[in-house]
VEXZAKE-114999 format. One record per residue (C-alpha): x, y, z; chain. Coordinates in steps of 0.05 Angstrom, whole numbers. Layout:
N
        u        v        w   unit
        X        Y        Z      A
...
***
This chain:
512
        u        v        w   unit
     -717     2209     -507      A
     -776     2244     -476      A
     -760     2313     -447      A
     -748     2309     -373      A
     -787     2363     -338      A
     -819     2336     -276      A
     -802     2295     -215      A
     -826     2222     -215      A
     -880     2197     -168      A
     -848     2134     -140      A
     -882     2067     -135      A
     -883     2037      -66      A
     -835     1979      -59      A
     -830     1919      -14      A
     -765     1937       22      A
     -762     1982       83      A
     -751     2051       55      A
     -729     2017       -9      A
     -664     1990       22      A
     -649     1923       54      A
     -628     1926      126      A
     -560     1895      110      A
     -544     1952       62      A
     -574     2007      105      A
     -532     1984      165      A
     -470     2000      124      A
     -489     2061       83      A
     -535     2096      133      A
     -529     2062      201      A
     -591     2075      243      A
     -549     2086      305      A
     -503     2136      272      A
     -490     2202      309      A
     -461     2260      270      A
     -393     2282      298      A
     -378     2349      328      A
     -354     2392      270      A
     -282     2415      266      A
     -268     2490      269      A
     -252     2489      194      A
     -246     2437      140      A
     -198     2435       82      A
     -255     2403       41      A
     -330     2395       52      A
     -364     2348        4      A
     -439     2351       -9      A
     -464     2283      -32      A
     -441     2212      -17      A
     -446     2180      -86      A
     -387     2162     -129      A
     -365     2234     -141      A
     -370     2251      -67      A
     -337     2187      -42      A
     -277     2194      -89      A
     -270     2267      -69      A
     -274     2254        6      A
     -231     2191        8      A
     -179     2220      -39      A
     -172     2284        1      A
     -170     2248       68      A
     -117     2201       41      A
      -74     2261       25      A
      -79     2286       96      A
     -134     2338       88      A
     -188     2349      141      A
     -252     2328      106      A
     -327     2327      120      A
     -378     2291       77      A
     -453     2305       79      A
     -504     2254       55      A
     -579     2262       62      A
     -597     2190       47      A
     -551     2132       30      A
     -477     2130       18      A
     -459     2098      -48      A
     -510     2140      -85      A
     -545     2118     -147      A
     -491     2070     -170      A
     -493     2024     -109      A
     -566     2031      -90      A
     -608     2041     -152      A
     -562     2040     -213      A
     -500     2004     -236      A
     -495     1950     -183      A
     -567     1925     -180      A
     -580     1932     -254      A
     -518     1893     -274      A
     -534     1840     -223      A
     -602     1825     -254      A
     -574     1833     -324      A
     -525     1777     -307      A
     -583     1731     -290      A
     -620     1752     -353      A
     -559     1737     -396      A
     -558     1666     -369      A
     -631     1658     -387      A
     -616     1683     -457      A
     -557     1636     -466      A
     -596     1576     -442      A
     -651     1589     -494      A
     -597     1589     -548      A
     -561     1527     -521      A
     -588     1480     -574      A
     -548     1516     -627      A
     -485     1498     -587      A
     -504     1425     -582      A
     -528     1430     -510      A
     -598     1404     -494      A
     -636     1444     -442      A
     -707     1424     -425      A
     -741     1491     -412      A
     -717     1551     -373      A
     -752     1570     -309      A
     -741     1638     -278      A
     -747     1646     -203      A
     -755     1721     -203      A
     -756     1727     -127      A
     -689     1690     -124      A
     -661     1735     -179      A
     -678     1796     -138      A
     -653     1765      -74      A
     -586     1751     -107      A
     -582     1822     -132      A
     -593     1849      -61      A
     -541     1802      -33      A
     -489     1825      -84      A
     -507     1897      -68      A
     -496     1885        6      A
     -428     1852       -9      A
     -405     1914      -47      A
     -436     1964        2      A
     -379     1954       52      A
     -334     1994        5      A
     -380     2054       11      A
     -396     2046       85      A
     -398     2102      136      A
     -349     2063      180      A
     -298     2058      125      A
     -301     2133      114      A
     -294     2146      189      A
     -233     2101      193      A
     -203     2139      134      A
     -210     2204      174      A
     -273     2232      141      A
     -326     2264      186      A
     -392     2237      159      A
     -455     2278      170      A
     -522     2248      152      A
     -576     2300      137      A
     -595     2353       86      A
     -537     2400       75      A
     -542     2470       47      A
     -499     2531       40      A
     -505     2585       92      A
     -455     2631       59      A
     -395     2627       12      A
     -353     2588       62      A
     -404     2551      105      A
     -448     2489       98      A
     -503     2476      149      A
     -527     2405      167      A
     -580     2407      221      A
     -548     2444      279      A
     -478     2435      253      A
     -440     2490      216      A
     -383     2465      171      A
     -334     2520      152      A
     -291     2503       92      A
     -232     2526       51      A
     -258     2487       -8      A
     -324     2451      -22      A
     -347     2401      -75      A
     -420     2395      -96      A
     -430     2322     -114      A
     -505     2312     -102      A
     -517     2273     -166      A
     -582     2266     -204      A
     -648     2229     -200      A
     -698     2201     -250      A
     -741     2252     -285      A
     -805     2241     -323      A
     -837     2274     -384      A
     -895     2321     -375      A
     -952     2276     -396      A
    -1024     2288     -373      A
    -1043     2236     -321      A
     -972     2211     -307      A
     -967     2243     -238      A
    -1032     2209     -219      A
    -1008     2137     -229      A
     -957     2095     -192      A
     -898     2080     -236      A
     -829     2051     -230      A
     -762     2085     -240      A
     -691     2058     -232      A
     -699     2079     -159      A
     -758     2033     -146      A
     -756     1976     -197      A
     -704     1938     -157      A
     -752     1932      -99      A
     -797     1885     -139      A
     -806     1814     -116      A
     -860     1794     -166      A
     -847     1796     -241      A
     -896     1841     -279      A
     -932     1801     -333      A
     -936     1862     -378      A
     -886     1918     -372      A
     -888     1985     -407      A
     -822     2023     -413      A
     -823     2097     -428      A
     -756     2113     -460      A
     -712     2075     -509      A
     -645     2100     -482      A
     -593     2058     -445      A
     -633     2046     -381      A
     -697     2031     -418      A
     -664     1982     -466      A
     -623     1946     -413      A
     -682     1934     -367      A
     -730     1919     -424      A
     -686     1862     -448      A
     -674     1835     -378      A
     -748     1833     -360      A
     -767     1804     -428      A
     -717     1747     -415      A
     -748     1737     -347      A
     -816     1727     -380      A
     -849     1795     -381      A
     -886     1820     -442      A
     -848     1885     -454      A
     -866     1945     -497      A
     -818     2004     -504      A
     -844     2072     -524      A
     -803     2133     -546      A
     -810     2198     -584      A
     -747     2181     -624      A
     -754     2140     -688      A
     -696     2096     -665      A
     -672     2063     -602      A
     -608     2091     -570      A
     -612     2153     -614      A
     -544     2179     -591      A
     -509     2118     -620      A
     -483     2097     -688      A
     -544     2078     -729      A
     -517     2009     -747      A
     -501     1996     -674      A
     -569     2015     -648      A
     -603     1975     -703      A
     -564     1913     -681      A
     -585     1923     -609      A
     -657     1933     -629      A
     -658     1868     -669      A
     -630     1831     -610      A
     -683     1859     -563      A
     -738     1842     -612      A
     -713     1770     -615      A
     -722     1768     -540      A
     -794     1790     -548      A
     -789     1865     -536      A
     -839     1905     -576      A
     -823     1977     -597      A
     -870     2035     -608      A
     -825     2090     -634      A
     -836     2159     -664      A
     -896     2168     -620      A
     -921     2225     -574      A
     -953     2203     -509      A
    -1017     2242     -500      A
    -1044     2213     -435      A
    -1030     2162     -381      A
    -1088     2129     -344      A
    -1083     2078     -288      A
    -1122     2033     -242      A
    -1100     1987     -187      A
    -1077     1933     -236      A
    -1065     1967     -303      A
    -1032     2028     -334      A
    -1052     2052     -403      A
    -1013     2101     -447      A
    -1049     2134     -506      A
    -1002     2161     -560      A
    -1003     2195     -627      A
     -957     2175     -685      A
     -904     2226     -704      A
     -887     2263     -747      A
     -933     2240     -803      A
     -984     2199     -765      A
    -1042     2243     -787      A
    -1075     2235     -719      A
    -1065     2159     -716      A
    -1073     2136     -644      A
    -1035     2081     -608      A
    -1055     2052     -541      A
    -1009     2008     -499      A
    -1028     1975     -433      A
     -989     1940     -379      A
     -993     1923     -306      A
     -930     1963     -291      A
     -897     2024     -322      A
     -822     2039     -320      A
     -804     2111     -334      A
     -733     2114     -361      A
     -734     2182     -395      A
     -675     2221     -369      A
     -644     2250     -306      A
     -650     2316     -269      A
     -596     2345     -223      A
     -605     2346     -147      A
     -595     2420     -134      A
     -659     2439      -97      A
     -651     2461      -24      A
     -576     2470      -31      A
     -585     2546      -26      A
     -533     2554      -81      A
     -547     2629      -85      A
     -521     2637      -14      A
     -453     2611      -37      A
     -453     2651     -101      A
     -459     2588     -143      A
     -497     2590     -209      A
     -543     2536     -236      A
     -591     2520     -293      A
     -643     2464     -301      A
     -585     2422     -326      A
     -545     2429     -262      A
     -490     2469     -228      A
     -453     2516     -276      A
     -378     2502     -276      A
     -317     2522     -315      A
     -274     2472     -353      A
     -235     2463     -288      A
     -301     2445     -253      A
     -299     2509     -212      A
     -363     2547     -198      A
     -372     2623     -196      A
     -349     2618     -124      A
     -274     2601     -131      A
     -277     2561      -66      A
     -332     2515      -92      A
     -325     2460     -145      A
     -374     2409     -172      A
     -367     2338     -198      A
     -409     2282     -228      A
     -481     2281     -251      A
     -498     2348     -218      A
     -455     2386     -268      A
     -438     2339     -325      A
     -472     2314     -388      A
     -435     2248     -377      A
     -478     2215     -324      A
     -435     2154     -312      A
     -400     2128     -250      A
     -333     2126     -284      A
     -341     2198     -307      A
     -358     2220     -236      A
     -296     2183     -211      A
     -250     2216     -263      A
     -279     2285     -251      A
     -270     2280     -176      A
     -197     2262     -185      A
     -190     2324     -228      A
     -226     2366     -176      A
     -178     2345     -121      A
     -118     2368     -162      A
     -151     2434     -179      A
     -184     2450     -113      A
     -130     2429      -64      A
      -67     2440     -105      A
      -85     2499     -149      A
      -84     2455     -211      A
     -110     2476     -279      A
     -132     2409     -306      A
     -191     2411     -354      A
     -251     2365     -356      A
     -254     2372     -432      A
     -188     2334     -435      A
     -219     2272     -404      A
     -233     2214     -451      A
     -300     2187     -429      A
     -328     2122     -457      A
     -398     2096     -446      A
     -430     2028     -449      A
     -501     2003     -457      A
     -505     1935     -423      A
     -554     1901     -468      A
     -537     1834     -501      A
     -497     1848     -544      A
     -466     1907     -508      A
     -456     1973     -544      A
     -394     2014     -525      A
     -370     2080     -553      A
     -315     2131     -543      A
     -292     2193     -581      A
     -320     2220     -646      A
     -383     2191     -677      A
     -407     2171     -745      A
     -441     2239     -750      A
     -375     2274     -737      A
     -343     2235     -793      A
     -398     2255     -841      A
     -387     2328     -825      A
     -310     2326     -829      A
     -303     2338     -904      A
     -260     2276     -911      A
     -213     2293     -854      A
     -238     2233     -815      A
     -243     2162     -842      A
     -275     2098     -817      A
     -255     2025     -815      A
     -305     1971     -795      A
     -288     1899     -775      A
     -349     1854     -772      A
     -347     1801     -717      A
     -360     1749     -772      A
     -286     1763     -791      A
     -261     1746     -721      A
     -247     1673     -707      A
     -267     1674     -633      A
     -334     1706     -650      A
     -346     1652     -702      A
     -332     1594     -655      A
     -374     1627     -601      A
     -433     1638     -649      A
     -430     1712     -633      A
     -419     1742     -701      A
     -473     1796     -697      A
     -433     1857     -681      A
     -373     1898     -704      A
     -314     1941     -684      A
     -315     2009     -719      A
     -257     2057     -712      A
     -254     2129     -736      A
     -186     2158     -750      A
     -151     2220     -776      A
      -91     2201     -818      A
      -83     2138     -776      A
      -91     2171     -709      A
     -149     2140     -671      A
     -205     2190     -658      A
     -264     2147     -640      A
     -290     2076     -633      A
     -357     2040     -630      A
     -362     1967     -611      A
     -423     1921     -612      A
     -404     1854     -581      A
     -422     1810     -522      A
     -367     1842     -480      A
     -359     1909     -515      A
     -352     1944     -447      A
     -288     1906     -435      A
     -262     1914     -506      A
     -272     1989     -509      A
     -219     2001     -455      A
     -163     1987     -506      A
     -190     2042     -551      A
     -198     2089     -492      A
     -125     2078     -473      A
     -103     2091     -544      A
     -144     2155     -548      A
     -120     2179     -480      A
      -47     2170     -501      A
      -56     2196     -572      A
      -47     2127     -601      A
      -54     2106     -674      A
      -83     2048     -713      A
      -11     2028     -727      A
       -2     2021     -651      A
      -62     1974     -648      A
      -34     1933     -706      A
       34     1928     -671      A
        3     1905     -605      A
        4     1830     -596      A
      -67     1806     -580      A
      -79     1737     -553      A
     -112     1688     -602      A
     -168     1672     -604      A
     -203     1732     -573      A
     -254     1781     -598      A
     -207     1839     -582      A
     -168     1817     -644      A
     -218     1859     -682      A
     -181     1921     -659      A
     -115     1893     -686      A
     -150     1875     -751      A
     -173     1948     -757      A
     -100     1969     -750      A
      -80     1918     -803      A
     -132     1945     -851      A
     -104     2016     -842      A
      -34     1991     -856      A
      -57     1957     -920      A
      -94     2020     -941      A
      -29     2058     -931      A
        5     2013     -982      A
      -10     2059    -1042      A
        7     2038    -1114      A
       67     2085    -1112      A
       94     2054    -1047      A
       82     1984    -1076      A
      122     2001    -1138      A
      180     2023    -1094      A
      176     1957    -1056      A
      177     1919    -1122      A
      240     1956    -1143      A
      272     1941    -1075      A
      259     1867    -1081      A
      287     1866    -1152      A
      351     1901    -1128      A
      360     1852    -1070      A
      348     1786    -1108      A
***
């Protein structure tokens, strides 16, 4: 990925302030008036995204007096510019992809027409339907005092929002992160898209450039290619999804290329130029390009090159809270240098996922309100890239196995060995488990619904399960999750050493 060092210059969208009125009425009602603050709060939460909402609702549900401060929209990135809108359009794109492959299943489809405006309208409607769960009114009914405005620390026990002073026993910083962009000459002078603005589009870009071959870049590149855009993805890395198992990322790349996505990898962007209807990126080949130049042009540019924490203007120093460019500095118990202040989610974690923010906030509640000593390092955090096929991972990686001096071993089950995948014509993929003497230590899955399948491996890892446990678990037939049971069966067969087999042969001779 490109190094994230500067703040994006957003592209103007078509929605009012980037948010439909139906959603805004729920997550930042225009008529909302901040309440009179209580004399003291058990918990003050800065940020109304997933980490903040879980913290506030959880504490209020336990009977604590809670205030939540949000400067923009409740629901944060997940509801407004991340998980919800992206997965809504990915659902539409997946249908388009399946229809184009229908002939192989004996179904005749005469052309596929994409109504992009309707796709985006559907996405906004689904976002509005989900927004009720993150609404200001729901928080108020739960007993949370909701303050809209920019909050900052006045001292080690006080947050200020406008004219309101919120005194606290404990506080949680949950202000999240935002898209960042690489430092490329000319980039700040052009209008470009990020995940915060791309969902405002109502017209499909004919040619789309994507800067970044990570999860967001790959997901949206495939979706827009299936909608009909000519998509080019550029990245400094020589591979797509460089954090992933090499075989897994290669499978995803081939799938995107079949959908028409073009990749320019191992390049260094030297300059971005733009006009009213075109953006051009001039690049150099790396590392052995010998000055070879590559120029890519499109009518829209999506920057998907990392995230930066939202810590500006919080006045962290007034609270005695430390930070770095990567975010708020916390201990393994998610406590800052100020023992009254904790942090959760993107603002302090390398795992910038909604489910990670949720899990961390549950841990924070136990530690902050009940003097717990639970550790974030003990959490088992999976991640999923929602391309088609999906790529899911948890635990140790292929690189960890290579460095383990034989302590870790790997078993791979190709989907071509799984009956349900065969009848579904979905045999490009695999389930790969890493184990230590049979104890599950990691898993990578490439499959159409890998995000659903990985949960079984996450459960096993969380509860220190083994491959024998997977083999002993009855899986419904035919399903693709049978690949996990098959991995357990392979381990059991491998455990049947020649010596053990000889003992079994003797046993059967004695019992005849």
